[in-house]
N, C-alpha and C positions, 0 to 999 in steps of 0.2 A: 841718544840724538845731543843732549846737552853736554855730555862729557866730549863728544867729537867737535861740537861748536867751540867749546873752550880750548881744545887742542888746536884747532884751526886758528883761533885768535891768539894763542900763545906763539904760533909760528908766524904771525905777522900779517894774516889775513884780516880784512874788515868784515865782521860777521853780523848779519841781522837776521831775524827770523818770526816765524808766527807759530802759535801753540793755543791749546786751550788754557784754562787757569793753571797756573803754576804754583807749587808749594815747596817748602823746604823738604830735602836737601838740594832738589834739582834748581830751584829758584835761587836759592843763595849761592850756588856754584856758578849760574850765569851771571849774577851780579857781580861776583868776585872777578869774572873774566871781563867785565865791562859790556856785556851783552844784555839788552833790555828788549826782549821779543814782544811782538804785537800779541794782543789777546784777542783770538778770534782770527777769521781768515777773510780776506779782501783782496781782489786783484791789484788795488791800489798800492798794496804792500810791496809789489814788484817794482815800485818806482823808488828811485832811479834803478834802471834795469841791472840786475846783477851779472857778473860774469859766469856764475854758476849756482845752479838750485840743487840742493840735497833734500831728498824726500825720504822721510821715514816711513816705516811700514805701517804705522797707525793712521797713515793719510789715505783715505779712500780715492777711488778714481773720479768721483764727482766732486771733489774738493775744489772750491772757486779758484785758489790759486794753482792748483795741479791743472785744472782745466785751461787757465790763461797761459800756464806755462806751455802747454800742448799747442794751443792756437797759435801762439807766437813763436813757436819752434825754439824755445830758449834752451840752452844746455843744461842738463840735468843729469845727475847720479842718484843711486841709492846710497844709503848710509854706509853699507860695507863696501861699495865701490869707491866712495871718497876716502874711507879710511885706507884702502889699499893703495890708491892713487898718490895719497899725499904723505902717508906715513911708513908704508911697507915695502916700497920698491927696493931700497938699498938696505933692508934689515933681514934678520933671520926670524920670521915669525914662529913664535910657540903657540899653537892654538889648541885651547882645551875645549874638548867637545863631550857630548854624552847627556843622556836624559837627566842625570843627577849630578850635583857637585861641581858645576862650571864655575860658578862664582867663587865659591870658597877656594877651590883648586887654583883659579886664576890668581886671586888675590894672594894665596900662599906662595905661588910661584914669583909673583912679582916682588913680594916681600924677601924672599930668599935671595934672589938676584940682587936686589937693592942692598940687603945687609952684608952681602959678600963682596960689595964694591964694583958689581957690573954695571950699574947705572943703566938698567933697562928702560924702554919704553913700554907702555902698558895702557889698556882700555878694558875696564872690568864694569861689567853690568850690575854693581852693587857698591855699597860704600864700605870700604875696608876699614877696620878699627885701627890698624897701625900704620897706614899710609896716609900723607896728608890729603891726597885726593884720590878718586878713581881712575885717575888718567895722568899721563906724563909722557913728554916726548922722548926724554932720556938720551944719553950720548953712546951707549953701548951697541953691541950688534944685535942684541935680542929685543923683540918686541913681543909681549905677552898679550894675547887677546883671548877674550871668552868667545869661543865658537858657538854661536846660537844655531840651532837648526831650524828656527823659524824662517819665514819668507824675508826677502829683502825689501821689497816694494810692491806696490799694486802692478807695477809694470816688470816686476822681476820676481816670480813666484818661487823660485829656488832658493835654498837655504843660504844663510848669510855666510856660512863658514867656508863656502866653496870661492868665496872672493879673496881669502884671506892670505892665499899663497903660502900655506903652512909649510914651513922646513922640518919642524918637530909637530908632532900631534899627540896629545894626552887624551886617550878615549877611556872615560870613567864607567860608562854603561851604555846599553841600548835596550830601551824599553818603549812600548807604544805610548805615545804622547800626541797632543797637537791634532786630535781627531778633525778639526775644522779645516786642516791643510793637508793632513796625510789620510787618504780615505781607508787606507789598510795599513797593518804592520809591516808588510813588504814594501810598500811605498816609503816609509820611513827608513827601513833598512837600506833600501836602494841610494837614499840621500847620504848616509854614512859611507856606502861604498864609493860614492863619488869622492868624498874627502880622502879616503885612503887611496884611490888611484890618483889623486892629484899630488901625493907626496913624492918628492923627488927621490931617485936611487940613492943618493947621498944623506938624505934625511934619516928621521928615526920615528917610529910609532911606538909610544908606551901604552899598552892597552891593558885593561883589568882583565886577567885571566880566569877570574872566578865566574865570569859569565860565558855561557856558550855562545850567546848571540854576538858578543864582542870577538870571541875568537873566529866565528864565521865570517864577520865583516873584516877582521884583520888580514885574511888571506888574500884580499885584493891588494895590500900594500906592496910596492915593489922595493921598499927600503928595509933595513933591519927592523926586527919587531922584538920589543922586550915586554914579556908578560909579567904583570905583577898581581899580588893578592895573597890570600890564605893557602891556595891549592898547593900540594906538594910539587906539582909539575910546572909551576910558575918559574920564571927565571930569577925574580926578586921577590921574596916572600916574607912572611912574619916568621920570626923565630919561635913565637908563642902567641897565643891570643892576647891582644892589647889590654892592659889593665888600667881602669880608672884610678886616678889619684885626685886629691883635693885640688890640684891645679890643672889637671888636664888628663891626657891618656900617655901611659908609657908602652912603648913597644920596642921589640928587637927586630932589625932588619937584617936578613940573610942575603948576600949578594950572590950573583953567579959563580963568582970564584971561591965561594965558602966564606968569606970574611963577614963578621958579624959586628954590627954597630946598635949600641943601646940609645935611644932617643926618647925624649919627653916632649909632648906637644901641649900648647897652651890652649887646646880645644878638647871636646871631648867626643866619644863614639867611634864605633869600629869603622863607620864610613869615612870619617876625617882621618883615621889612621891609614886607611886604604888611599886617600887623597895624598896624604904624605909621602906613601911609598912612589905613587906617580912622579911627584916633585923631586923626590930624592934621586930616581932614575935619570931624569932629564939633566938635573944640577950635576950630577957625577959625570955625565957624558960630556958636559961643558967644561970639566975640569974644576968644578968647585970642591973644596977641601971637605971631606967628612965633618971634621970638628966644626967648621964654620956653618955647614948647612944644618947640623944638629942645634948649634946655639941659636941660629935664626928661628928654626921650627919651635924651639922651647919658648921663644918671646911672641909667636905668632898668636893673636887674640881672636881672630875669625873677622867676620862681616856683620854689619848691621843687618837686623833682622834674621840672623842665623843663630838660634839658640841664644838670643841676646836678652840678658837680664835687664829689664825695663826699671824695675824697682822692687824693693822688698819693704813692706809695710803692713802694719797691723799683723806681723807674723806670718804673712803671705808673701811668697816670691812670685813675680809676675815676670814671665818670658815671653818673648815675641819672636816667631819664626815664619819663613816664607813656605815652608813645606805645604805642598797640595797633591803631588801624585802618591798613590798608596805606598809605594815603595819608600819615597822620601818621608812620609809620615812615620812609618814603622821604624825607620832607622833613627829619626829623631827622637822618637819617644824611648826607644832603646837607650840612646845616648843620655836623655834626661834621667832615665832609671838609674844609670851607672853613676851619674853626676850627683843626684839628690838622695840616693839610697832609698829608704823605705818609706819617704814622704808621700802623701796622698797627691797622685797626678791627675788634675783638672784639665780637660782639653776642651777649648772652644774652636771650633772648626768651621770655616765658610768655605764651601765648594765655589771659588770665584770664577775660575776659567771655565769656558766651554766644555773642556775634556772633563775637568773635576766633576762637573755636574751630571755627567752621563752614567747611565744605568750599568754600562759593562765594568765599572769599577767597583761595584758593590762588594764582591767577595774580596778584592784586595783591601778595601777599606775596612772590612769586617776583621780580617787578620790584623791589620795595622792597628785599629783602635783598641783591639783588646789588650794592648800593653797599658792601657790608661785605667785608672780607677773610676773616672766619671767623664763623660763626654756630652757636650751640648753642641747641637747642630744649628748653625744660622741657616736660612733658606738658600736654596740653590741660586746663585746670583743671576744666571742668565736662564732662568726658568722659563721665561716668555719665549725664548728662541729655540727651546727644545720641545719635541712633541712629547705627550705624556709617557709613551712607551720608551723613548730615548731617556727620559730624566731619571736621575738617581732618586729613589724612593727612600728619603730619610726617616720616615716612620718605620718602614720595614727594617731598615739598617739599624736603627735604635732598638727595635724589638728583639731582633737577632743577636745584638750585643748584650742585651739584658739577660737573654736566655743562657748566654755563654759566660755570664758572671760580671759584666762591665755595666755599671749603670749609666744609662744613655737616654737623650731625649731631644726631639726636633722642636725648635722654637719657631714662633711665628715671625720674628724679626730680629734684627742685631739688637734693638733696644729690649726686646724681651729677654734675649739671651743674656745681655749685660745685667738685667735685673736679677735674674735667676742666680747668676754665678757669685754676685755679691751678695745675696740672700744666703747662699749655700757656702761661701767660702770661710774657711775656719784656719785658726793658727797652725801653722806647719804645712799647709797646703801650697803645692807648686801649681799655678794656673798658667797654662801656655795658650797663646792665641796663635791660630794658624790660618794663613790666607796668603793667597797669591797677589792680593790687592790691599787697599787701606785697611780694611775692615772697620771703617768709620772711625779710626783711631782708638780702637777698643782697648788696647794695651795700656796706653797712656791715661784713658779714662778709668780703668780699673785701679790703677795706681792712685789717682787723685781721690777716687771714691773711698778706697780702703784707707787711705791716709786720713780723710776726713772723719771715717768711722773710727779710727784709732784715736784721734784727737778727741772725739766726742766721749769716748769711754775711758779717757785718760792714759791710754798706752802710748799714742804717739808713733812715729815711725821708728822700725826696728833697724833700719839700715838705709844708706843711701843707694842711689842707683849705680849701676856698673855694668861692664860687658861680661 
């Protein structure tokens, strides 16, 4: 919502709004756009009467301003409806969808088209490290959108991506998520099938062929389909398994015509190498030259809170990551293993979303966290909203991990977790904080406390912060 508000202001509209307490980076983004939202919700905020009200999906039906909007019959749109109306009508939307990798892949695509001089518009649900902002109108024909499968608004329970008029879609993965919105895996798959059916015959679907679920969903597309990934029967695939280097991942891309291209990324992990394949296919289809695409990918550093090194102090590297689904957790830990070699990997994990805190992910988490050396679990964030039989049993998960060789423990609170990791952290450790929420600023706090510990011991900081 904040990037959309800034986009509208940049387009010349007078924008005002209401929200809860705001913090950087969103508060800073709005301030730079000249927007100072009201804190809290009050029908009086609708005076003078606006021409249009845009409602975010975090706003419930009984919100005071939403109720007043309905009572007075004021014009309203959901966030994705507004984006489509004001910015996508005369563009070629490139929509990045999938359970995993949307934010990084969207940022990667926006960076590649920008670096290649195509001046794309874009709206990304994270903070790219290489682009000045997470949004831009742009002047080119492309508009890159992160295609979220979550609902658009309380009055529009369908997925956001159905509004984006995709001309090209990148589909990274299809796994069950958002149990609060999709009652069954089949319901979520049907949402993705809707996106496929909406692609024009002249468009393009770039789909991860390593996933059987993605292949099934892709059958509904009427347009050409390019499958990418590691499997031999993909149209565009790895020439060899990606290799970790000190600066990122190195991969060979084999195109359908047999041509081979050597590419080095500025990010780590097999999942990011796969994301790069998807971007490569779409960029080549738009006529971007292989050398320029490769040069852009080499300079791509990723997105805030995706394997982001927050600091390295007292011999300990602190990394912050947004991963919360078991598959994303496992891929991220594998990437960190390749990046940091044999160093001890200590994971602090908060099951923040309603889905992450559910019992049916226990087996997935057991497999994912086995890639760590030490795991500390914060309490399930939404435990009060989940029945005991629905809730993830973190004590059981910790015991199972321990029996399999990974030391793990469930903690009583985030405060308790912070004390334990600070007590246990030692020189050479890589401590990664994982949560889909703020985690109470844990990563920054760890850097500060470790720095204080180093100063008291006379060691001091070993390095500055970095991405």
